[in-house]
C-alpha positions as CSV (number, residue, x, y, z in Angstrom):
1,M,9.8,32.8,-58.2
2,R,9.9,29.1,-58.2
3,P,6.8,27.1,-57.4
4,S,8.4,25.4,-54.4
5,N,9.0,28.7,-52.6
6,V,5.5,29.8,-53.2
7,W,4.0,26.7,-51.6
8,A,6.4,27.0,-48.7
9,R,5.4,30.6,-48.0
10,T,1.7,29.8,-48.3
11,G,2.0,26.9,-45.7
12,L,3.8,29.2,-43.3
13,L,1.1,31.9,-43.6
14,F,-1.6,29.2,-43.0
15,V,0.2,28.0,-39.8
16,L,0.5,31.5,-38.4
17,A,-3.1,32.2,-39.1
18,S,-4.2,29.1,-37.3
19,A,-2.2,29.9,-34.1
20,L,-3.2,33.5,-33.9
21,P,-6.7,32.9,-32.3
22,A,-5.3,30.6,-29.7
23,T,-2.7,33.1,-28.8
24,L,-5.2,35.9,-28.4
25,A,-7.5,33.7,-26.3
26,A,-4.7,32.8,-24.0
27,Q,-3.8,36.5,-23.6
28,E,-7.4,37.4,-22.9
29,A,-8.1,34.6,-20.4
30,P,-7.9,35.9,-16.8
31,A,-5.3,34.3,-14.5
32,P,-6.8,32.0,-11.8
33,K,-7.2,33.6,-8.4
34,A,-5.2,32.4,-5.5
35,Q,-7.4,30.5,-3.0
36,A,-8.1,32.6,0.1
37,S,-6.8,31.2,3.4
38,P,-9.5,30.6,6.1
39,V,-9.9,33.2,8.8
40,V,-10.5,32.7,12.5
41,T,-14.2,32.9,13.5
42,G,-14.1,31.7,17.1
43,M,-11.8,30.7,20.0
44,S,-11.9,28.8,23.3
45,S,-9.4,28.3,26.0
46,T,-8.8,25.4,28.4
47,S,-6.5,25.3,31.5
48,S,-5.9,22.4,33.8
49,S,-3.1,20.8,35.8
50,R,-1.9,18.8,32.9
51,E,-2.7,21.0,29.9
52,A,-3.3,24.6,28.8
53,S,-4.6,25.1,25.3
54,L,-6.2,27.5,22.8
55,T,-8.6,26.3,20.2
56,F,-9.3,28.4,17.1
57,F,-12.3,27.7,14.9
58,L,-11.7,28.6,11.2
59,S,-14.2,29.7,8.5
60,N,-13.8,26.5,6.5
61,G,-15.1,24.4,9.4
62,A,-11.7,23.2,10.6
63,K,-10.0,24.1,13.9
64,R,-6.5,24.7,15.1
65,V,-5.5,23.5,18.6
66,I,-2.3,24.8,20.2
67,A,-1.6,23.1,23.5
68,L,1.2,22.6,26.0
69,R,0.9,19.3,27.9
70,G,3.4,17.3,29.8
71,G,6.5,19.0,28.3
72,A,5.3,18.7,24.7
73,V,4.0,21.5,22.4
74,L,1.1,20.0,20.5
75,V,-0.6,21.4,17.3
76,D,-3.8,19.5,16.5
77,G,-2.6,16.7,18.7
78,K,0.8,16.3,17.0
79,Q,4.0,17.1,18.9
80,V,6.1,19.9,17.2
81,A,8.5,20.8,20.1
82,T,9.4,20.2,23.7
83,Y,9.8,22.4,26.8
84,Q,10.6,22.1,30.5
85,P,7.4,21.6,32.5
86,G,6.9,24.4,35.1
87,A,9.6,26.6,33.5
88,D,9.2,30.1,31.9
89,V,7.7,28.9,28.7
90,E,4.8,27.2,30.5
91,R,4.3,30.1,32.8
92,N,4.1,32.6,29.9
93,W,1.8,30.3,27.9
94,R,-0.6,29.8,30.9
95,G,-0.6,33.6,31.3
96,L,-1.6,34.0,27.6
97,V,-4.3,31.4,27.9
98,A,-5.7,33.1,31.0
99,W,-5.6,36.4,29.3
100,A,-7.3,35.1,26.2
101,G,-10.5,34.5,28.2
102,S,-11.1,38.3,28.2
103,L,-10.1,38.9,24.5
104,S,-11.9,38.4,21.2
105,P,-10.6,35.8,18.7
106,D,-8.9,38.5,16.5
107,Q,-7.3,40.1,19.6
108,T,-6.0,36.7,20.7
109,V,-4.5,36.0,17.3
110,A,-2.8,39.5,17.3
111,A,-1.6,38.9,20.9
112,G,-0.1,35.6,19.9
113,Q,1.6,37.1,16.8
114,H,3.2,39.8,19.0
115,W,3.7,37.6,22.0
116,A,6.3,39.1,24.4
117,V,7.7,36.5,26.8
118,E,9.7,37.0,30.0
119,G,12.5,34.8,31.3
120,T,15.5,32.8,30.2
121,F,15.2,30.1,27.6
122,G,17.4,27.3,26.5
123,G,17.5,25.5,23.2
124,D,14.3,23.4,23.7
125,E,12.5,26.5,25.0
126,Q,13.6,28.6,22.1
127,A,12.3,25.9,19.7
128,A,9.0,25.7,21.6
129,L,8.5,29.5,21.5
130,G,9.3,29.5,17.8
131,A,6.8,26.7,17.1
132,I,4.1,28.5,19.0
133,T,4.6,31.9,17.4
134,G,4.9,30.2,14.0
135,E,1.5,28.7,14.4
136,F,0.1,32.1,15.4
137,Q,1.6,33.6,12.3
138,R,-0.2,31.1,10.1
139,L,-3.6,32.2,11.5
140,T,-5.5,34.9,9.7
141,P,-7.9,37.1,11.8
142,S,-11.2,38.0,10.3
143,E,-10.2,41.7,10.6
144,K,-7.0,43.4,11.4
145,V,-6.8,44.7,15.0
146,A,-4.0,46.2,17.0
147,A,-2.2,43.9,19.4
148,P,-3.6,44.4,22.9
149,T,-1.3,45.4,25.7
150,P,-1.0,42.6,28.3
151,P,-1.8,43.4,31.9
152,A,1.1,44.0,34.3
153,D,0.1,41.1,36.6
154,L,-0.6,38.6,33.8
155,L,1.7,35.9,35.2
156,E,0.7,36.5,38.8
157,S,-3.0,36.2,37.8
158,A,-2.4,32.9,36.1
159,A,-0.4,31.6,39.1
160,A,-3.1,32.7,41.5
161,T,-5.7,30.9,39.4
162,V,-3.7,27.7,39.5
163,D,-3.1,28.0,43.2
164,A,-6.8,28.4,43.8
165,A,-7.5,25.3,41.8
166,D,-4.9,23.4,43.8
167,A,-6.6,24.5,47.1
168,A,-10.0,23.5,45.7
169,T,-8.8,20.0,44.7
170,A,-7.1,19.3,48.1
171,A,-10.3,17.8,49.5
172,S,-10.9,15.7,46.4
173,E,-7.5,14.1,46.7
174,A,-8.4,12.3,49.9
175,V,-11.7,11.0,48.5
176,T,-10.2,9.8,45.2
177,T,-7.4,8.1,47.1
178,I,-10.0,6.0,48.9
179,V,-11.8,5.4,45.6
180,G,-8.5,4.3,44.0
181,R,-7.9,1.8,46.8
182,S,-11.3,0.2,46.3
183,V,-11.5,0.1,42.5
184,G,-7.8,-0.2,41.5
185,R,-4.9,2.1,41.0
186,D,-5.3,2.8,37.3
187,L,-9.0,3.6,37.5
188,G,-8.5,5.5,40.7
189,D,-5.8,7.7,38.9
190,Q,-8.2,8.3,36.0
191,I,-11.0,9.4,38.4
192,R,-8.6,11.6,40.3
193,E,-7.4,13.4,37.1
194,Q,-11.0,13.9,35.9
195,I,-12.1,15.4,39.2
196,R,-9.0,17.6,39.4
197,D,-9.5,18.9,35.8
198,Q,-13.2,19.6,36.4
199,V,-12.5,21.5,39.5
200,R,-9.6,23.5,37.9
201,N,-11.8,24.4,34.9
202,T,-14.6,25.5,37.3
203,V,-12.2,27.6,39.3
204,R,-10.6,29.1,36.2
205,V,-14.0,30.3,35.0
206,T,-15.4,31.4,38.3
207,V,-12.3,33.0,39.9
208,P,-11.7,36.5,38.6
209,E,-8.6,37.5,36.9
210,R,-7.2,39.1,40.1
211,F,-7.8,36.5,42.8
212,D,-7.1,37.7,46.3
213,P,-6.9,34.8,48.7
214,Q,-7.1,37.0,51.8
215,D,-10.2,38.8,50.6
216,Y,-11.7,35.4,49.7
217,A,-10.9,34.1,53.2
218,V,-12.6,37.1,54.8
219,R,-15.7,36.7,52.8
220,R,-15.7,33.0,53.6
221,R,-15.5,33.6,57.3
222,S,-18.3,36.2,57.2
223,T,-20.7,33.7,55.5
224,S,-19.7,30.6,57.5
225,F,-21.8,31.5,60.5
226,F,-25.0,31.7,58.5
227,A,-24.3,28.7,56.3
228,P,-26.0,26.1,58.6
229,V,-29.1,28.3,59.2
230,I,-30.9,27.6,56.0
231,P,-30.6,23.8,56.0
232,L,-31.4,23.8,59.7
233,A,-34.6,25.9,59.1
234,N,-35.6,23.7,56.2
235,G,-35.1,20.5,58.3
236,A,-37.1,21.9,61.2
237,L,-40.0,23.0,59.0
238,G,-40.1,19.6,57.3
239,L,-40.1,17.7,60.6
240,G,-42.8,20.0,62.1
241,G,-44.9,19.5,59.0
242,A,-44.6,15.7,59.2
243,F,-45.6,15.8,62.9
244,V,-48.7,18.0,62.2
245,A,-49.8,15.9,59.3
246,L,-49.5,12.6,61.2
247,C,-51.3,14.1,64.2
248,A,-54.2,15.1,61.9
249,I,-54.4,11.6,60.5
250,A,-54.3,10.2,64.0
251,F,-57.1,12.5,65.1
252,G,-59.4,11.1,62.4
253,A,-58.3,7.5,62.9
254,S,-58.9,7.6,66.6
255,F,-62.6,8.3,66.1
256,F,-63.2,5.9,63.2
257,A,-60.6,3.1,63.7
258,G,-59.5,3.5,67.3
259,R,-60.0,-0.2,68.2
260,Q,-58.0,-1.3,65.1
261,I,-55.1,1.0,66.1
262,D,-55.2,-0.5,69.6
263,V,-55.2,-4.1,68.2
264,M,-52.1,-3.3,66.0
265,A,-50.5,-1.5,68.9
266,D,-51.0,-4.6,71.1
267,T,-49.4,-6.8,68.4
268,V,-46.4,-4.5,68.2
269,S,-46.1,-4.5,72.0
270,T,-46.3,-8.2,72.4
271,S,-44.8,-9.5,69.1
272,F,-42.3,-6.8,68.1
273,G,-39.8,-9.2,66.4
274,R,-42.5,-11.2,64.6
275,S,-44.1,-8.0,63.3
276,F,-40.7,-6.7,62.0
277,F,-39.9,-9.9,60.1
278,V,-43.4,-10.2,58.7
279,G,-43.2,-6.6,57.4
280,L,-39.6,-7.3,56.1
281,F,-40.6,-10.4,54.1
282,A,-43.9,-8.8,52.9
283,Q,-42.2,-5.9,51.2
284,P,-40.6,-7.9,48.3
285,L,-44.0,-9.6,47.7
286,L,-45.9,-6.4,47.1
287,L,-45.1,-6.0,43.4
288,P,-45.7,-9.7,42.6
289,L,-49.0,-9.5,44.4
290,L,-50.0,-6.4,42.4
291,G,-49.0,-8.2,39.2
292,A,-51.0,-11.3,40.1
293,I,-54.1,-9.1,40.7
294,I,-53.7,-7.4,37.3
295,V,-53.2,-10.7,35.5
296,G,-56.2,-12.2,37.2
297,L,-58.4,-9.3,36.3
298,A,-57.1,-9.2,32.7
299,L,-58.5,-12.8,32.1
300,T,-62.0,-11.4,31.9
301,V,-63.6,-8.6,30.0
302,V,-65.1,-7.0,33.0
303,G,-61.9,-7.4,35.0
304,V,-59.9,-5.4,32.4
305,L,-62.1,-2.4,33.1
306,L,-61.5,-2.8,36.8
307,I,-57.6,-2.8,36.6
308,P,-57.3,1.0,37.2
309,V,-59.6,0.7,40.1
310,A,-57.7,-2.3,41.5
311,I,-54.4,-0.4,41.2
312,I,-55.7,2.6,43.0
313,A,-57.3,0.4,45.7
314,F,-54.1,-1.5,46.2
315,A,-52.0,1.7,46.6
316,A,-54.6,3.1,49.0
317,T,-54.6,-0.1,51.1
318,L,-50.8,-0.1,51.2
319,V,-50.6,3.5,52.3
320,A,-53.2,2.9,55.0
321,A,-51.4,-0.2,56.2
322,V,-48.0,1.6,56.4
323,V,-49.4,4.8,58.0
324,G,-51.7,2.9,60.4
325,G,-48.9,0.6,61.4
326,Y,-46.6,3.6,62.0
327,L,-49.3,5.3,64.2
328,A,-49.7,2.0,66.1
329,V,-45.9,2.1,66.9
330,A,-46.3,5.7,68.0
331,R,-49.3,4.6,70.1
332,V,-47.2,2.0,71.9
333,A,-44.4,4.6,72.7
334,G,-46.9,7.3,73.6
335,S,-49.0,5.1,75.9
336,A,-45.9,3.9,77.8
337,W,-44.9,7.6,78.3
338,M,-48.4,8.6,79.4
339,H,-48.6,5.7,81.8
340,R,-45.3,6.7,83.3
341,L,-46.4,10.3,83.7
342,R,-50.1,10.0,84.6
343,G,-50.7,6.3,85.1
344,D,-53.2,6.2,82.2
345,H,-52.7,4.6,78.8
346,G,-55.5,6.6,77.2
347,T,-58.6,4.5,76.4
348,D,-61.0,7.1,74.9
349,A,-60.7,8.8,71.5
350,M,-58.9,11.9,72.8
351,G,-56.7,9.7,75.0
352,I,-55.6,7.8,71.9
353,V,-54.9,11.1,70.1
354,R,-52.8,12.3,73.0
355,S,-50.8,9.1,73.3
356,I,-50.2,9.0,69.5
357,A,-49.0,12.6,69.6
358,W,-46.6,11.8,72.4
359,G,-45.4,8.8,70.5
360,L,-44.9,10.7,67.3
361,A,-42.8,13.2,69.2
362,I,-40.7,10.3,70.5
363,V,-40.2,8.5,67.2
364,L,-39.6,11.6,65.2
365,A,-37.0,12.9,67.7
366,I,-34.5,10.6,66.0
367,W,-34.3,13.2,63.2
368,L,-33.3,16.0,65.5
369,P,-29.5,15.2,65.6
370,A,-29.5,14.8,61.8
371,I,-31.2,18.2,61.4
372,L,-29.0,20.0,63.9
373,L,-25.7,18.5,62.6
374,G,-26.7,18.0,59.0
375,W,-24.4,20.8,57.8
376,V,-21.3,18.9,59.1
377,P,-19.9,17.0,56.1
378,V,-19.5,13.5,57.5
379,V,-21.4,13.5,60.8
380,G,-24.5,14.9,59.1
381,S,-24.6,12.2,56.5
382,V,-24.1,9.4,59.1
383,L,-26.8,10.8,61.3
384,T,-29.2,11.1,58.4
385,L,-28.6,7.5,57.4
386,V,-29.2,6.4,61.0
387,A,-32.5,8.3,61.2
388,L,-33.6,6.8,57.9
389,A,-32.7,3.3,59.1
390,V,-34.6,3.7,62.4
391,T,-37.7,5.2,60.6
392,W,-37.7,2.4,58.1
393,A,-37.4,-0.3,60.9
394,L,-40.4,1.3,62.8
395,A,-42.5,1.6,59.6
396,T,-41.7,-2.0,58.7
397,T,-42.7,-3.2,62.2
398,G,-46.0,-1.3,62.0
399,F,-46.6,-2.7,58.5
400,G,-46.0,-6.2,59.7
401,A,-48.4,-5.7,62.6
402,A,-51.0,-4.5,60.1
403,V,-50.5,-7.7,58.1
404,L,-50.7,-10.0,61.1
405,T,-53.9,-8.4,62.4
406,R,-55.5,-8.1,59.0
407,G,-55.7,-4.3,59.5
408,G,-56.5,-4.5,63.2
409,V,-59.3,-7.1,63.0
410,R,-57.6,-10.2,64.4
411,T,-56.3,-10.2,68.0
412,T,-54.4,-13.5,67.8
413,F,-51.0,-12.0,68.3
414,G,-52.0,-9.3,70.8
415,R,-53.2,-9.3,74.4
416,R,-56.5,-10.9,75.2
417,F,-59.2,-8.4,76.0
418,H,-60.5,-9.0,79.5
419,P,-63.7,-7.5,80.9
420,V,-63.4,-4.7,83.5
421,P,-63.3,-6.3,87.0
422,L,-66.3,-5.7,89.2
423,P,-66.0,-3.5,92.3
424,A,-65.1,-5.2,95.6
425,A,-68.5,-4.6,97.2
426,T,-71.3,-6.9,96.0
427,L,-74.4,-5.5,94.5
428,F,-76.8,-7.7,96.5
429,E,-76.6,-10.2,99.3
430,Q,-76.1,-13.8,98.6
431,P,-79.2,-16.1,99.8
432,G,-78.6,-18.0,103.1
433,P,-79.3,-21.7,103.7
434,E,-82.8,-23.0,103.3
435,I,-84.9,-23.5,106.5
436,S,-88.3,-24.7,107.2
437,T,-91.3,-22.5,108.0
438,A,-91.5,-23.9,111.5
439,E,-87.9,-23.1,112.2
440,W,-88.4,-19.7,110.9
441,M,-91.4,-19.1,113.1
442,A,-89.6,-20.5,116.1
443,S,-86.8,-18.1,115.6
444,G,-89.2,-15.1,115.7
445,G,-89.0,-14.4,112.0
446,K,-85.3,-13.7,112.0
447,S,-83.2,-14.9,109.2
């Protein structure tokens, strides 16, 4: 054997020996596992006049949204097909979305993968159905379940739900039309769509799967008679409680501050307009006055400690002025009523209490129409606003009278107090003309 052949064979053996471990390692290394696809862990459904969608939450944190909106099939917001709005594709899809509310996520995936549709479909509808079923085929349920059997009235249930939402939004259309006229057409349309969608979603959740309009109307009529009773009772109890509380305050004030109430009542009677405007212009000055008091007290060390006391005293004085002025207004109304009935204004303590009680009954009677008709949608609101405006005007007038009279101390703007006139008969005879003693003796001692 020649030396060249020996060296060639030796090199070949060396190369084979070097490649053998790498080959064995490649054979022993396990093949990489295919990455598992995410499974469905949750689901939510949404149905409105513009859109019906199913949202699937995946195990990797992502979500898949399949929606039909305005003639377009959307997957995660991207259009994949088109359909005819209101046709069989949309009807079947809305039925599936309504049915999904009673299914688990895995059952919904199985129902979509075995979706049986009814109707006739053209080219676009066929493409839309293929896109929807294709998206369902790409979803992986967390566990294999059998496809549920759809209810027989699936499409009718979905249509009844949409009809109920349309009936519920009929009232909102008129309101949002007025809003659109006042704020502009574009903004009004946005507000209208938001209200309609919210109402539809609420109806879709609250209306059962089998919605019977006739049964709902019967139950509505049976409860309509008792609907105004509860607000009427609450309003009557509130008004009665306010009357009793104010009468209790008037009872104590008539014994301890009867003269002050009379002075404020005289000011209201003789200077009603002035009292109203003083109270009106004094209201915006209350907060600046309280701030000035706090700042003035904060300038000294002792004053800082008195700030809480000053705030409480200011609030108590304000409440006393408002309540006392309102009682003075009631005193004016009640004394006029008592004078008409009995010819007496009520001058003693109990007379003041009786006149204030009559006056409170008169000034609080403005709330009776609002309570009796408060359940009427528009009329009740208008009457409530009127009662609030009248009550505020009377309280403002009383507060202004309290400010003018310094809490019932000054009588400048009221009637002057005159002494009680003496009776017609004189208490003693007036002395006659002076006469001399001689004339008196000549007359026989007769005067």
